Structures are given as C-alpha cells and as structure tokens.
N, C-alpha and C positions, 0 to 999 in steps of 0.2 A: 726227182722222179723215182717211184718205186714200182716194182712188179708184184702183183698180188693175184693169187689164185683163190677164187671163191667157189666152194663146193657145197652143193645142197642136193635135195632129192629131185626137184623139178625146176626148170627155168622157163617153161612156157607160161603164158598168161592164161591160167585155167581156173581162176578163183582161189588158188592156193595163196594164202597170205605170205608164206615164206618165199615162194617164187617171186611174188611182187617185190618183197623186201630185198631179195638178192639182186634183182634186175635194177631196181632204183639205186641201191648202194653201189653197184658196179658202174652205172652211168655217172653217178656223182663223183666217184673216184677218178674216172676217165676225165670228167670235166675239170677236176683239180690237177690234171697233168700226169696221172698214173696209167700204167698198162694193166689190164685185167684179163685173166682167163676165167671164164664163167662155165661151170660144169654142173649138169643135172644128172647125177648118177642113176636115178631110178626112171628117168624119162624113157618111155617106150617108143615114141615117134618124134619126128621132127629133128631139128638140129640141137644136140644135147651138149656140145662143146662149142663155145664162142670165145673168140679172142677180140677184145675191145681195146683200141679201135680195130675194125674188121680186118681179118687176115685169114685166108683159106688154108694156111699151113697146118692148122690144128684141127681139121675136119677128120674124124675117124668113124668107122663103121658103127652105126647105132644098133645093129642086130646082135652084137656080141653077148655071149652069156656072162654071168656076173664076174667070175674069176678072170676071164679074158678082158672084160671091160676094166676091171681094177688095174690089170697089168698095162693096158693101153693108156689109161689115165696116168699111171706112174711114169711111163715113158714120155708122155706128153709133158708132164710136170718137169721132168729132167731136161727136156729141150727148152721149155719156157724159162726155167730156173727162177722161180719167184723168190722175192725176199721173205715172204711168209704166206701161210695158207689160212684162210678164214673158212671154217666149217659151220654152216648154218644148219642146226639140228632140230628136228622134231621126230620123236620116236615112231609115231604112226606112219610117217612118210617112208620109212624104211622097213616096215613089217606090218602084217595084218593085225597082230596083237600088240604092237608097240614094243617088241623085244627083238631088235635086230642083233643077233648074237655075235656076229663077226665084224660089225661096222667099225668099232674102235680100232681093232687090229688092222682092218683094211685101210682106213684113213692114215694110220701111222705108216703103213707100208707105202702108200702113195707119197706121203710127206718126206719120208726118210728122216734126216736129221734137221730138217727145216722147222722153224718155229710155227706153232699152230695156235690160232685164236679160235676158241669154241664159243659160238653164240647159241645158247640153249633157249629156244623160243618156248619150249615146254620141257618139263622134267619127267613126270609120270602122271597117270590118271588118278582120280580119286582124291585130289588135294583139297578141293572145296567140300565142305559139309553141306547137306547130308549126302552120303554115298551109300548105295546098297552093298550087301556083303560081296556080291560078285565083282563090283567095281573096286571095292576095297582090296579084295584078294588080288585082282589084276594089278592094282597100283603097287602092292607090296612086291609082286614079281618084277614089275617094271623098275621099281626102285633098286632091287637087287641087280638087275641087268644094267641099270645106269651106273652103278658103282663099278661094275665090271668094265663097262665101256670107258669110264674115266681112267681106270687102271691101265687099260691097253693103249688108249689114245695119248695119255700124258700131255695134255694141252698146257701151253705156257701161260695162257690167259683164258679164264672162263668168264664170259659175260652172260647176264640174265637181264630180263626186262623189268623186274620188280623186286622189292625188298623181301617179299615172302619167300621167293626162290633162294635168295641169299641165306635166309635163316634155315630153310630146309636142307640146303647143301652143308651148312655148318653142322647140322645134326648128324650128318654122315661123314664128317671129317674132311670136307673140301671147302676151299675158299672160292668166292665169286664176287664180282662187282656188278653194279647196275649200269647197263648201257641203255639209256632211255630210247624207247621205240620212236621212230619217226612215222608219220602218217603215210598211208598208201595212196593218198590223193594229192597230187601236186597243188600247191596253193596258187590261185589266181584271184584277180580283183573283180571278176564279173559276178553279177547277181542274176539268179533265175528270174526272167522277166514276168512269167505268170505269177509266181509267188510274191515278187516285189510289188506287183500292181494290185494285189488283193486288198480290199478295204475292210476294216473292222474284223480282222482275224488275228489270232496269235498262233504261230506255226511251230510245231515240234517235229524234229527229224529223228527217225531211227534208221541208222545206216548199217547195212550188212545183215548178217545172221541174227536172228532173235533166239536167244538161249531158251530152250524149252522149259527150263526150270524157272524162268522169269515170270513174275506175276504182275498184272496191270494194277492190282490193288496193293496199297491204298492210293497209288499215284494218280490214276485217272480221275477219281472223284475230286482230288485236290486240284488238279488242272482245271476241271470244270468250274469249281468254286472260284479259283483265281481269275479265270477268264470272265466270269460274271462280274467280278469286282471292277474289271476294266471295261465292261460292256462290249466284249469281243467274243467271237466264235472260235473255239479251239479247233485246230486242224492238225492231224497227225499224219505224217508222210513217211512211208517206208521206201527206201532206195536201196537197190541191190537185192541179192538173193536172201530170202528169209530163212533158208535152210530148214532144220528140223522144227523151228519155231512157227511154221506157217499155221499150225493149229491154234497157237496162242493168239496170233493176229486175227484169225477168223472168229475166234470166240469173243474177242473184245470188240470187234466190229459189230457183231450181233447184239452184244449187251449195251453198247454205248452209241450206236449209230444215230440215235435221236438227239444226242447232245454234242457229239464230236463228228467232224467230217474226216473220213479216212481216205487216203489215196496210196495205193501200192503201185509203185512205178517200175519195179523190177530192175533188171540190170541196166546200168547206164554207163556212158563213157566218163572218164575221170574229170574232164572239164565240166560236164553237166552236173556231176555230184558236187564239185567245188562251188559251182554257182548256187546250188541248192543250200549248201552250208553257209554261204555268205548272205543268203536271203532269209533263212529260217531264224526264228528267235531263240530257240533252245534245242539242244540235242538230248536224246534219251539213250543211255547205255544199259544194256541188259546183262553185262558181265558183273561178277561180284567185285566189291570195292578193293579187297586185298589183292586181286589179280588183274585189276584194270590196266596195269602197266603193260600186259602182254596183248592188249587189244589194239590192233592196227586201226580199227574203225574209230575207237575212242581217241587215239592219238591224232587221227586226221581231223576230228572235230575240234580238239584242243588247239591244233596248229592253226585252224581257222578262227581261233579265239572265241569259239562258241561256249556259252555256259552249258555244262553237261549235267543232267540229272542222273543220279545213281541211286537205285532203290535196294539193291542187294548188299547186305552187310554181313555175309556169312563168314565165320572164321575158317581158317585153313587148318587142315588136319595136322596136329602135332605142334603148330606154332601159333594158333589162335588168330586174332584179328591183327593185321599188319597194315599200317597206314601207307598209302601210296608215296612214292618218292617225290622229291621236290620237282615242281613243274606239273604235277598232276593233282594239285591241291585245290583247284577252283571248281569243286563239285558242289552241286546242290543236292541236299538229301531231303526226303519227305518227312520232316519232323515239325516241331512247333514253330520253327523259324522259316518254314518253307516260303510263305508269301513274301516275307521281308527279303529273303535271299533272291527270289525271283524278281522283285521290283528293283533291287540294287543292280542285278546283272543286266536288266533291261536298259538301265540308264548308262552303263559303263561303255565307253567307246571301245571298239575292237581294233586290235593290231595283229592281223594274221602274219604268221612267219613260219617257215619250214625249219625243222631241226635237222634235216638230212645233211646239209653241209657240215655242221658241227660234229655230227655222229661219224661221218666218213673221215673227217680230219682227225678226230680223237682216236679212232681205231688204228689208223696208219701211224700216228705219233707214238701210241703206246707200244705197238709191235716193232717199230724201227728204232725206238729209243735205246 
C-alpha cells in the first residue's frame, strides 16, 4: 500500500475535465488499496482537501489567501507523508492568461524532497493550426512560462496524453512519456432504451463540448449518403454541454434538419451517457487528430469501443501532423474509404473496457519503483 497526494486546481464536479480525472484516479487508487490525499488548490468553495478513505483530520480553512493556503497544504503534506505527489496541471486553471508565475516553485515547496509526477493535460495554447497572431503570441509567452515552471518544479516524471506533446517538449529540451487518458464516463453494460428501440435509424453521438473550429462539412453529406445506402434515417445526438460550439450545432441543425434528426440532450449523469454510448452506432469527435489523446470525451467513447469519426487533421505548430498513440488508432476519417470503414465498424462486435485501472496501477508502479 502506498500513500499518494494528488494536487490539482479544482476537485469539485463542475464540468472541469481535470477535476473529473483527478477524482476518478483517486477513487481507483483507493480501490487498489492505497491512501490518497486529494487537494484542489484553486477551489473557492466547498471541501478542497479530501483524505480517501474519508478522514476529517485533514480539513483546513478554505478561505485562506494563496500563500497561507500553500503553507497549510505543505503542513498537511508533512502530516500525511505521502510516498509521492501527483500534480495534475492545466495552465488556465491556475491563471486567467494561463501563466501562473509561481506555481512550479509553490508545488516544489509543498513537496519538499518528495518525488513528483507531473501530468500535463495541456502545455500551452496555439498548438493547433491555424491560430491568429494574438493566440500565437499568448502561446509563445505560455511556452516560456512552462519552461520556467518545469525548472522550478523539477518533476521526477512528466506524463502527457499524446505524442504531439512529447515532441513539443523535446523541442524545448525536456523528456516526457505518454500516459493514455482514461474516459470520464465509467463503463457499464446498459443501453439507452429509447435509442435501442428506434427502428430504421443510424445513430451518431457527439459527447461534450463542440470545438467552435470544427466544421460539419464534408462529414454530414457523407453521413446522409451512407444512411441512404442502408435505407436508414441518420440521427445525431449531442450529450453534455456544447460549450462555445453551440453556434456550430445550431447552424448544422438549420442546414440539415430535413435530412438528419437532431437531438440536444444537455448535461446527463454518467450512467445515462454510458448507456447512450452503448446504444449509438458511431461517435463524432470534434478535436484535431494529433491532439485527440487529450480528449476525455473521445477516450470515453473509445473505452465503450465505439467507432469514432475524426474530421480535423490539422498539423501542430512546429511538429506537424502526429499520429495518435497506440490504442487511439480505430478512427474513421472522411476520405475515399469512408463508407467501407463505416460498414466494417458496424459489423465489428464491441468489447467495452475501462483503462482507468491500468493507468492508476502504472502511475504508482512507475513512481514507487
């Protein structure tokens, strides 16, 4: 059994993917027999330090100012005495412009001489092309700050979610390895009853935020043509918050409503989303292919063994197009083989499985070894 402290910005369920990731990872580590201290450094309300299994010994004042909060966390870490610290990092969670100037030094102060695993869910903005000059400039500043962050933190292990980030870090003189993302929706065997009972339809699921840069063309005309071949009616379902892509959804509903049935279901509980994934025929991802590994929603669809359509093949700034890591290779692309790929995936039996247990186990083994 190990003791592990997981530190991130927020640990409440607020739609923050990294908060969901941290809570699921903590729960799985506890299930595997470890003790976990879960800390949300930026959380403004609620319980921001949790000891799992539950123990009130580690409750401290949530109203503390930043420096006092860091010191209280440092003292709490000293009492808990973890074997290592896992820091779950997204730059914008710690600063409005994604440049938290003291965070590396602060986490090292908390950790002392203990080993630190850094999981960088994102590096800096402007990685995907195209990016306007303002985004490019902000990305360059964030990149400078990220290098400074690594210098101060001195992590023993750096994990990222996709090979594109590995290459970007290599360019600035740092090593990282890919830790595949697990889905943010626990896998179950239920199927959504309404969708499963629909006759003569072919169902596509968009889960979570729709990237505003994503375009429905040429995919939707290809979906319409494929459905006609099968003599079925295409249905596109949106589950979860659409985020800044709500205008994209509204536009494609107006344009294609006579040929496709659209259903926006909004936020749903995890069990209902899992049931939808088990019943839908295909998933649609709006993230670019090179960075698909950092998408918790894409990971959830893949864990449910859904065939996932990816239409964006934009290169990453400075490293070009990078193929996803192993385990993310079952994507359908809107090219000349689209109909063939769709047909093959429709016939393939599904074997849903969560990668969370393996991810939790590998982190502990790598840090304790």
